[in-house]
C-alpha positions in Angstrom: 26.2 -17.8 -22.5 24.2 -15.2 -24.3 22.5 -11.9 -23.9 20.8 -11.1 -20.5 17.0 -11.2 -20.6 16.8 -8.0 -18.5 19.1 -5.1 -19.2 19.8 -2.5 -16.5 18.0 0.8 -17.0 19.9 3.6 -18.9 19.3 7.2 -18.3 18.3 9.2 -21.4 19.9 12.5 -22.2 18.4 15.5 -24.0 20.9 14.8 -26.8 19.1 11.6 -27.7 16.1 13.4 -29.0 12.4 12.4 -28.7 11.1 8.9 -28.4 7.6 7.9 -29.4 5.5 5.2 -27.8 4.9 2.0 -29.7 1.4 0.6 -30.4 2.0 -2.2 -27.9 2.9 0.3 -25.1 -0.2 2.3 -26.0 -2.4 -0.8 -25.9 -1.2 -1.9 -22.5 -1.6 1.7 -21.2 -5.2 1.5 -22.4 -5.7 -1.9 -20.7 -4.4 -0.5 -17.5 -6.7 2.5 -17.6 -9.7 0.2 -18.2 -8.7 -2.0 -15.3 -8.4 0.9 -12.9 -11.7 2.3 -14.2 -13.6 -0.9 -13.6 -12.0 -1.4 -10.2 -13.0 2.1 -9.1 -16.6 1.5 -10.4 -16.9 -1.7 -8.3 -15.4 0.0 -5.2 -17.6 3.0 -5.6 -20.7 0.8 -5.5 -19.4 -1.3 -2.6 -16.6 0.4 -0.6 -16.1 -2.8 1.5 -14.7 -4.5 -1.6 -17.4 -7.1 -2.1 -17.5 -8.2 -5.7 -14.0 -7.0 -6.4 -12.7 -10.5 -7.0 -15.9 -12.3 -8.0 -19.2 -11.1 -9.3 -22.0 -11.5 -6.8 
C-alpha cells in the first residue's frame, strides 16, 4: 500500500554522531516558548484564569 505516515521511534546510538536541529524545529520551539510566556503573563495577572481564552 505504501509507506506508513508515522514511523516507530528509533533509539540513537553514540556511534551515529551528532545531529543538528533544522530551522523548522527551531521555529516551532520559539513559537512554543512565546506561547508559554504569554500564558504565564496572563495567569500572573489573573490567577483565576480569566482572559486566558478570550481577552476581556
